[in-house]
C-alpha positions in Angstrom: 0.0 0.1 0.0 1.7 3.1 -1.1 0.9 7.0 -0.7 1.8 9.9 -2.9 1.8 12.7 -0.2 5.1 14.0 0.9 5.1 12.5 4.4 8.2 12.9 6.5 9.6 9.7 7.9 9.3 9.4 11.7 12.3 7.8 13.4 10.3 7.6 16.5 8.4 4.6 15.0 11.7 2.6 14.9 12.1 -0.1 17.4 13.4 -3.7 17.2 12.3 -6.4 19.5 14.7 -8.8 21.0 14.7 -11.4 18.3 15.0 -8.8 15.5 17.7 -7.0 17.1 19.7 -10.2 17.4 19.0 -11.0 13.8 19.9 -7.6 12.3 23.0 -7.6 14.4 24.1 -11.2 13.2 23.1 -10.4 9.5 24.7 -6.9 9.2 27.7 -7.2 11.6 26.6 -4.0 13.1 26.5 -4.7 17.0 26.3 -1.4 18.4 22.4 -0.5 18.7 22.9 3.3 17.8 24.9 2.4 14.7 22.5 -0.3 13.7 19.6 2.2 14.1 21.4 4.8 11.8 22.1 2.1 9.1 18.4 1.0 9.1 17.0 4.7 8.9 19.3 5.2 6.0 18.1 2.3 4.1 14.5 3.2 4.9 14.9 6.7 3.4 16.4 5.1 0.2 13.4 2.8 -0.1 10.8 5.4 0.9 12.3 7.5 -2.0 11.5 4.6 -4.5 7.9 4.0 -3.3 6.1 5.4 -0.3 4.8 2.0 1.1 3.3 1.9 4.6 5.5 -1.1 5.5 8.5 1.0 4.9 7.2 4.0 6.7 6.4 1.9 9.7 9.4 -0.3 9.7 7.3 -3.4 8.9 10.3 -4.6 7.0 12.1 -5.1 10.4 9.6 -7.5 11.7 10.3 -11.2 11.4 6.7 -12.5 10.8 7.7 -15.6 9.2 9.3 -17.0 12.4 6.5 -15.9 14.5 4.0 -17.9 12.6 2.6 -21.1 14.3 3.4 -23.2 11.2 7.1 -22.1 10.9 8.9 -24.9 12.6 6.9 -27.7 10.6 7.7 -25.6 7.4 11.4 -25.8 8.4 10.9 -29.5 9.0 9.6 -29.9 5.4 12.9 -28.3 4.2 14.9 -30.8 6.2 12.7 -33.8 5.3 12.7 -33.3 1.4 15.9 -32.5 -0.5 13.8 -31.0 -3.3 11.6 -28.9 -1.3 11.0 -25.2 -2.5 10.0 -22.3 -0.3 8.5 -19.0 -2.0 8.5 -15.6 -0.1 5.8 -13.7 -1.8 6.0 -10.0 -1.6 9.4 -10.2 0.2 10.4 -6.4 0.1 14.0 -6.4 1.4 14.1 -10.3 2.0 14.1 -10.3 5.7 11.8 -13.3 6.1 13.7 -15.2 3.4 17.0 -14.5 5.1 15.5 -15.6 8.4 14.3 -19.0 7.0 17.9 -19.5 5.5 19.5 -18.6 8.9 17.3 -21.3 10.5 18.3 -24.0 8.0 16.2 -23.7 4.9 18.8 -24.3 2.1 19.6 -21.1 0.3 19.6 -22.7 -3.1 16.0 -23.8 -2.6 14.3 -20.4 -1.7 12.9 -18.0 -4.1 11.7 -14.4 -3.2 9.5 -12.1 -5.4 8.2 -8.7 -5.2 7.2 -6.0 -7.6 10.4 -4.0 -7.5 13.9 -5.3 -8.2 15.1 -2.1 -6.3 13.8 -3.5 -3.0 15.8 -6.7 -3.4 18.8 -4.6 -4.2 18.2 -2.5 -1.1 18.0 -5.6 0.8 21.6 -6.3 0.0 22.3 -2.6 1.3 20.4 -3.4 4.3 22.0 -6.6 5.3 25.4 -5.6 3.9 25.5 -8.7 1.5 26.0 -9.1 -2.1 24.5 -11.6 -4.8 27.6 -13.5 -4.2 27.5 -13.8 -0.3 23.8 -14.3 -0.3 23.0 -16.1 -3.7 19.2 -16.6 -3.1 16.9 -16.4 -6.1 14.7 -13.4 -6.7 12.4 -12.6 -9.5 10.6 -9.4 -9.8 7.0 -9.1 -11.2 3.3 -8.2 -10.6 1.4 -11.2 -8.8 -1.8 -9.8 -10.5 -0.3 -10.1 -14.0 -1.5 -13.3 -15.6 1.7 -13.4 -17.6 3.6 -13.6 -14.2 1.3 -15.6 -12.0 -1.9 -17.4 -13.3 -3.9 -20.4 -11.9 -4.5 -21.4 -15.6 -1.0 -21.4 -17.1 2.4 -22.5 -16.2 5.0 -25.2 -16.8 3.7 -28.9 -17.3 7.4 -30.2 -16.9 7.8 -32.8 -14.2 11.4 -32.0 -13.7 12.8 -29.7 -11.1 12.6 -26.0 -12.2 15.8 -24.3 -13.2 15.6 -21.4 -10.5 18.3 -19.4 -12.0 16.5 -18.7 -15.2 12.7 -18.3 -13.9 10.9 -16.2 -16.4 7.8 -15.9 -14.2 6.1 -17.5 -11.1 4.2 -19.6 -13.8 7.3 -21.7 -14.2 6.9 -23.0 -10.6 3.3 -24.2 -11.1 2.8 -27.3 -9.1 6.2 -27.4 -7.8 6.4 -25.2 -4.5 6.5 -27.1 -1.1 5.8 -24.0 0.9 4.8 -20.3 0.2 5.0 -17.5 2.6 2.6 -14.5 2.1 2.5 -11.8 4.7 0.9 -8.4 4.2 0.1 -9.0 0.6 -3.7 -10.0 0.2 -5.3 -7.1 2.1 -3.7 -4.8 -0.5 -6.2 -5.9 -3.1 -10.1 -5.8 -3.9 -12.1 -8.8 -3.0 -12.2 -10.2 -6.5 -8.4 -9.6 -6.8 -7.8 -11.6 -3.5 -9.9 -14.3 -4.6 -8.1 -14.5 -7.9 -4.8 -14.4 -6.2 -5.7 -17.3 -3.9 -6.4 -19.5 -6.9 -3.3 -18.5 -8.7 -1.0 -19.2 -5.5 -2.7 -22.5 -4.8 -1.7 -23.5 -8.3 2.0 -23.1 -7.4 1.9 -25.6 -4.7 2.8 -29.2 -5.2 0.0 -31.6 -4.8 2.0 -33.6 -2.2 0.0 -33.8 1.1 1.6 -31.3 3.5 2.6 -28.6 1.0 1.5 -25.4 2.7 0.7 -21.7 2.2 1.0 -19.7 5.4 1.0 -16.0 6.4 -0.8 -13.0 7.9 -2.4 -9.8 6.8 -5.3 -7.5 7.7 -8.5 -9.2 8.6 -11.7 -8.3 10.4 -14.4 -10.0 12.4 -17.0 -8.9 9.8 -16.1 -9.5 6.2 -16.1 -6.2 4.1 -14.6 -3.0 3.5 -12.9 -1.0 6.2 -11.4 2.4 6.4 -8.3 3.5 8.0 -6.1 6.6 8.3 -2.5 5.9 7.2 -0.1 8.7 6.9 -2.8 11.3 6.7 -4.6 9.4 3.9 -8.0 7.6 4.3 -7.3 4.1 2.9 -9.9 1.6 2.1 -9.2 -2.3 2.6 -11.5 -5.3 1.8 -11.1 -7.7 4.7 -12.1 -11.2 4.9 -13.0 -12.9 8.2 -11.6 -16.3 9.1 -14.5 -18.3 7.8 -14.7 -16.5 4.6 -11.0 -16.7 4.0 -10.9 -20.4 4.9 -13.6 -20.9 2.3 -11.5 -19.2 -0.6 -8.8 -21.8 0.0 -11.1 -24.8 0.4 -12.7 -23.8 -3.1 -9.2 -23.5 -4.6 -8.2 -27.1 -3.6 -8.0 -30.0 -1.2 -6.8 -27.8 1.6 -7.0 -28.1 5.5 -7.2 -24.5 6.5 -6.6 -22.5 9.9 -7.2 -18.8 10.4 -7.4 -16.9 13.6 -7.7 -13.1 14.2 -5.4 -11.5 16.5 -6.0 -7.9 18.1 -3.6 -5.2 17.2 -3.2 -1.9 19.1 -2.2 0.9 16.7 0.0 3.8 18.0 -3.2 6.1 18.3 -4.8 3.5 20.6 -7.1 2.2 17.8 -7.9 -1.6 17.8 -7.2 -3.3 14.6 -7.2 -7.1 13.6 -4.5 -9.1 11.9 -5.4 -12.7 10.6 -2.9 -15.4 10.9 -3.8 -18.3 8.5 -2.5 -21.5 6.6 -3.9 -23.6 3.9 -2.3 -27.2 4.0 -2.6 -29.7 1.2 -4.9 -32.5 2.5 -4.0 -36.1 2.6 -6.9 -36.4 0.3 -4.8 -34.9 -2.4 -3.7 -37.3 -5.1 -0.1 -37.1 -6.6 
C-alpha cells in the first residue's frame, strides 16, 4: 500500500524487538544499537524515495513475521525432510523473512523471493550488507496480479525440477512449491483480486500432502470494506474474516485451513485485527 503525499519519515516509530535486534546484528555485523539504527534509517529513506509503502514508513520490514507464525517450525521440517523442497516468499520487500528462513536452516539454493520492484531486493543487499555472491538466493520481480507472471491457468507442465536461476515468471513454478509464505499481501487488493490471487497461489503448490501456504494480513471479524487513516490518507481495504478466508482456500483445492484473528493496538490506540492463517494440502490430495 503506497502513498503519494510528501510525508516525512518518523524515526520515533523505529524499534526492534529482541529477536529482530539479534537477527539484524548477526546479519549486518553491526552490533552497536545506535549504529544499527542509523544504518536501518538510512536504508529506509532510500526505499521510501522509491515508493512510499506503509510497511517501509512503519518499519514493517524489520519485523520477522515468518518465524512468529505457528506453522514456521513445521515448514522448516519440510525443508529438512525433502531434498527437493522449495520455499517461496511472496511479497518479500527487502528479503528479511527469506533470510531468516535461511538462517534457521532452509537451504539457500531452494528458496525464491519475489516482489514488484527489483530495487527493493537490491536495497536488501544494502540493508544486510551482503552481495549476490555472499547471499546467492533467487529473486524474481513481477506483478502477482499479472497473469503473465502468475496465473492459475498457465504454467510449466514439466515434471522435472525447475531451473531457479532462469525463472521467467512464477508460472514456471506451477505445481512445484512445497511452501509459500505470504504476509501483508492480500489485503492490498480488492475482494475479487484476492480471490483470484488465492487460486493462482494455490496452483503453485505441489499436490503432495503437507505442502503449505501460510502468512498473515489485515482481517476483520466482519467481512467487508474497512477504512483506516494511514499517513494522513484515508485508505480502504477489503477484509475477509476467518470463515470466508478459509472458504476461499477450500474452494481452490483440497486444503485443510486454519485462520485466527489477533488484536492489534495501533499507535493511536485504535484496535485493529491481523489474520494469521495457513492452508495445507490435505491427505485427500492425489499425486
